[in-house]
C-alpha positions as CSV (number, residue, x, y, z in Angstrom):
1,M,82.6,94.4,95.0
2,S,85.7,95.1,96.4
3,I,88.4,97.9,95.9
4,E,90.7,95.9,94.0
5,R,88.4,94.3,91.9
6,I,87.2,97.5,90.6
7,A,90.4,99.0,90.4
8,T,91.6,96.2,88.4
9,R,88.7,96.2,86.0
10,Y,89.5,99.8,85.4
11,S,92.9,99.5,85.0
12,K,92.9,96.7,83.0
13,S,90.8,98.6,80.5
14,L,92.8,101.5,80.3
15,V,95.8,99.3,79.4
16,D,93.8,97.3,76.9
17,L,92.5,100.6,75.2
18,A,96.4,101.8,75.2
19,V,97.4,98.8,73.5
20,E,94.8,99.0,71.4
21,Q,95.9,102.3,70.0
22,N,99.9,102.0,70.5
23,K,99.8,104.4,73.2
24,L,100.9,102.4,76.3
25,E,103.9,104.5,77.4
26,E,101.6,107.6,77.1
27,A,99.1,106.0,79.1
28,N,101.9,105.0,81.8
29,S,103.3,108.6,82.1
30,D,99.6,109.7,82.4
31,M,98.9,107.4,85.1
32,Q,102.0,108.6,87.0
33,Y,101.1,111.9,87.1
34,I,97.5,111.4,88.4
35,R,99.4,109.0,91.2
36,K,101.3,112.0,92.0
37,V,98.3,114.2,92.2
38,C,96.5,111.4,94.8
39,D,99.4,111.8,96.7
40,N,97.9,115.3,97.7
41,A,95.6,114.7,100.9
42,D,93.7,117.4,100.0
43,F,92.5,116.2,96.2
44,M,91.6,112.8,98.2
45,S,89.8,114.4,100.4
46,L,88.1,116.6,97.6
47,I,87.0,113.2,95.6
48,K,86.6,110.7,98.4
49,S,83.8,113.9,100.1
50,P,79.9,113.0,99.6
51,V,79.3,115.9,100.1
52,I,80.9,117.2,97.0
53,P,78.6,117.3,94.2
54,P,79.9,115.5,91.0
55,E,79.6,118.7,88.6
56,K,82.5,120.5,91.2
57,K,84.7,116.8,91.4
58,R,84.2,117.5,87.4
59,K,85.6,120.7,87.1
60,A,88.3,120.1,89.8
61,F,89.7,117.3,87.3
62,D,89.3,119.4,84.1
63,A,91.7,122.2,86.2
64,I,94.2,119.3,86.8
65,F,94.0,117.1,84.2
66,T,92.9,118.5,81.2
67,T,95.9,120.0,80.2
68,K,98.3,117.7,81.3
69,V,96.9,114.2,80.4
70,S,96.2,112.7,76.7
71,P,92.8,112.8,75.2
72,M,92.1,109.1,75.6
73,T,93.3,109.6,79.2
74,S,91.0,112.5,80.0
75,K,87.9,110.3,78.6
76,F,89.2,107.3,81.4
77,L,88.9,110.0,83.8
78,N,85.2,110.8,82.9
79,V,83.9,107.6,82.9
80,V,85.5,107.4,86.5
81,L,83.5,110.0,86.7
82,N,80.6,109.2,85.6
83,K,80.2,105.8,87.6
84,G,80.8,107.5,90.7
85,R,84.6,105.4,91.3
86,E,86.6,108.7,91.7
87,S,87.6,107.8,95.0
88,Y,89.5,104.7,93.8
89,L,91.6,106.4,91.8
90,R,94.7,106.1,93.8
91,D,94.2,102.2,93.5
92,M,93.6,102.2,90.0
93,T,96.7,103.9,89.1
94,T,98.6,101.3,91.2
95,E,96.9,98.9,89.6
96,F,97.7,100.1,86.0
97,N,101.5,100.4,87.1
98,L,101.4,96.6,88.2
99,Q,100.0,95.4,84.7
100,Y,102.3,97.9,83.1
101,K,105.1,96.3,84.2
102,K,103.6,92.7,83.5
103,L,103.0,94.0,80.3
104,K,106.4,95.1,80.0
105,H,108.3,92.3,81.9
106,I,109.7,94.4,84.5
107,S,110.1,92.8,88.0
108,S,110.3,95.1,91.0
109,V,113.4,94.1,92.6
110,V,113.7,96.2,96.7
111,L,116.8,95.1,97.9
112,T,117.9,96.8,101.9
113,T,121.0,96.8,103.0
114,A,122.2,97.8,107.2
115,E,125.3,99.9,105.0
116,P,124.6,101.8,101.8
117,L,125.9,99.8,99.2
118,T,128.8,100.7,96.4
119,Q,127.5,100.5,92.2
120,A,129.8,97.4,92.1
121,A,128.0,95.1,94.7
122,I,124.8,95.8,93.6
123,D,125.7,95.4,89.8
124,S,127.0,91.5,91.3
125,I,123.6,91.2,92.9
126,L,121.5,92.1,90.0
127,A,123.8,89.8,88.2
128,K,122.8,86.8,90.2
129,I,119.0,87.7,89.9
130,N,119.4,87.8,85.9
131,Q,121.7,84.2,86.7
132,S,118.9,82.6,88.5
133,K,116.4,83.5,86.0
134,T,113.3,83.8,88.5
135,T,112.4,87.5,87.4
136,D,111.5,89.4,84.0
137,D,113.9,90.5,81.7
138,N,113.4,93.9,83.2
139,I,114.7,94.5,86.7
140,E,113.3,98.2,88.1
141,L,115.7,98.0,91.5
142,E,114.9,100.1,94.6
143,V,117.7,100.1,97.2
144,S,116.8,101.4,100.8
145,V,119.7,101.0,103.9
146,D,118.2,100.0,107.4
147,P,120.4,99.9,109.9
148,S,118.6,97.5,112.1
149,L,119.2,94.8,109.8
150,I,122.6,94.8,111.4
151,G,124.7,93.1,108.8
152,G,123.3,91.3,105.5
153,F,120.6,92.1,103.3
154,I,116.9,91.5,102.5
155,L,116.1,90.8,98.6
156,R,112.0,91.1,97.7
157,Y,111.0,90.6,94.1
158,D,107.6,88.8,93.0
159,D,106.8,87.1,95.8
160,K,109.8,85.6,96.7
161,L,112.1,87.2,100.1
162,Y,115.7,86.3,100.9
163,D,116.6,87.4,104.0
164,T,120.5,87.1,104.7
165,S,120.4,89.6,107.7
166,V,122.2,89.4,110.9
167,K,119.2,90.3,112.3
168,H,116.9,87.3,111.1
169,K,119.7,85.0,112.1
170,L,119.6,86.1,115.5
171,E,115.9,85.9,115.8
172,Q,115.8,82.9,114.3
173,I,118.5,81.6,117.3
174,K,116.1,83.0,119.8
175,K,113.6,81.0,118.6
176,E,115.5,77.9,118.8
177,F,116.3,78.7,122.5
178,N,113.5,79.6,123.4
179,K,112.1,76.1,122.2
180,N,114.8,74.4,124.2
181,E,112.6,71.6,125.8
182,Y,115.6,70.1,127.9
183,V,115.4,73.3,130.2
184,K,112.7,73.8,132.1
185,N,111.1,77.2,132.3
186,L,110.8,78.7,135.6
């Protein structure tokens, strides 16, 4: 079974349980905490190691998570350990986040610019996105700066990409010049 299918099934079961028990926000904060722990390379080495016995992994999970996560999430982690799926925990947190955002109608928007933008410019771009009705009601915005764009911006949301950067336009012009059929290649 693929990693994506495993992560999707386990995270979907946690989302469904959290919704049923009206503890979705609690589960979300727990999964964010688990994600931060999974960002630790030593922790990931521990849970992915086939040499370390499951009992030691369980003790590590108990020490790290028991007092930090809710009982529901703790039981979820026990199921993950019992089934031997702990090496997919990071993928499960990522998938949980995607399912949570879908359930809460949150669109992730990434705005990359050549120069830092003022808040007024960011608000203007968000207003245009909201007017277009191409995103969900709530927008989670991530702004980054990439000087190699030279000018303009790149906007990514859902499965869409809107690239108005000077770098992109120069690449398009370069492709057109390379396709020029009237000039023979020497």
